[in-house]
C-alpha angles and dihedrals in degrees: 000000000000122000092198117112124190111237122230089242092056091048089052088052089052091054091046088058093044091052091056087080121113121253136178108290086347090280091148093212098190144100130189133208124191120203110202096197096057096027088232131146118207118206110206134186117242099213091183085075095053121119109234096197106032095036108022096157092046091237091136091046090055091048091054091049089048089055090051089050091054091051089050091052091048092051092047091052091046088054092056098257132111121236114220101198132196122184119218093353096177117049090194091059110053091176091066100085102172144358117210117192116199112225132170096205088125127294118275122190096026088177085080091060089054089064093060097098089062096055095086095028097058111097132160110256117204092179129105117280123211126248096256109131118234107247116251092239090059092046089052091050091051091049089051092048091056092044091056088062095048101264137105123235118198133183104210120227122242099275095045091044088061091054092048092050091050091052092049092048090051090050092050092049091051093047092055092056100036112098096206095051090046087056091052091049093048091051092056104037125085110211119190091013113152120228089260094054118156093215109123099197142026129053113301120216093251089061096054092089124213126311113267111249105175130342131078101256105139099235125174112223103224090189089067108189094337119107117236117207118234093007108148127216119233137181113249129203116297094214107033119201106235131179125199118214116202142170131208094238132031108224133117092269089053091050090053091049089049091053092051092046091048094051094044089054093045093051090051090047089052091053089050091056098257126139122214147193137169135255105192101144095109091046089062092066118064095213092050096044094056096062090054088075119106103289094211103045098021087220131127132052111240109226103171140013114210127198111208134179149109113298145108121317113254121238118268112263119227120266133207115250113265089238088064095055106031130075119184116204136180 
């Protein structure tokens, strides 16, 4: 029987690391509760931060919370504990997404702990990447990282990449003219925010990245139809390197697995010197998401589209204070 007891300060540090995860429009749709008696962290959905138009089934919300769960597991391992994790442990409480019990029975999966230096370094980069091809050995490692969390990661070949890009471009065009999705975007973007903004969530103007002037990188324009002063135009990569993350089924548990797989791959990519961003526009439309499935087998439910490559690091996005998202209970 262990005599070690996690301190409240260390638990707060765990949640700080968990909350460094990416989420749709940086809404940070999560809450955490720590129960001292059972040494258990609950990861809960904050449905008040859902996006009713762009994410009506909360699939994206679950993926973001899954990414936070992976960060939590990495931080627990880094701290010398083992996380015993259960997804959706209470069917009567759909907001309780995961329960993570801290044990010191000996760390398992120490490769997770090795990802810890990337937790705070990983940022979304909406800047142009160069044409350097990602080495096959790194691609294989990223595929394996996703597989370890129960998802499949695929780098589409040239002909399929063209189809994926066309679907994403159609999704972006629809988003720019859809009133509901424009409302979601407006709610979570911070126009005219100075670098020292006090906003603790959403996408600040300095993180929008430049306007795309040439190239096929599937960038979301967070400014929507609003002009942004002094925003430069840049040429992006002509042949972006995209990866599709999919799961066999398409239920809340699968969305949580997808979020963990995504973040595990992104942390590894960060350690390998890669930058990353997301291209989810087509996934936000049912009729565009379906054709993203494997065209040969027809299997797999695509959950995320990642853009990877060598380029500048993106700026760190704001985060809510730990005191706003963590409750500590007896």
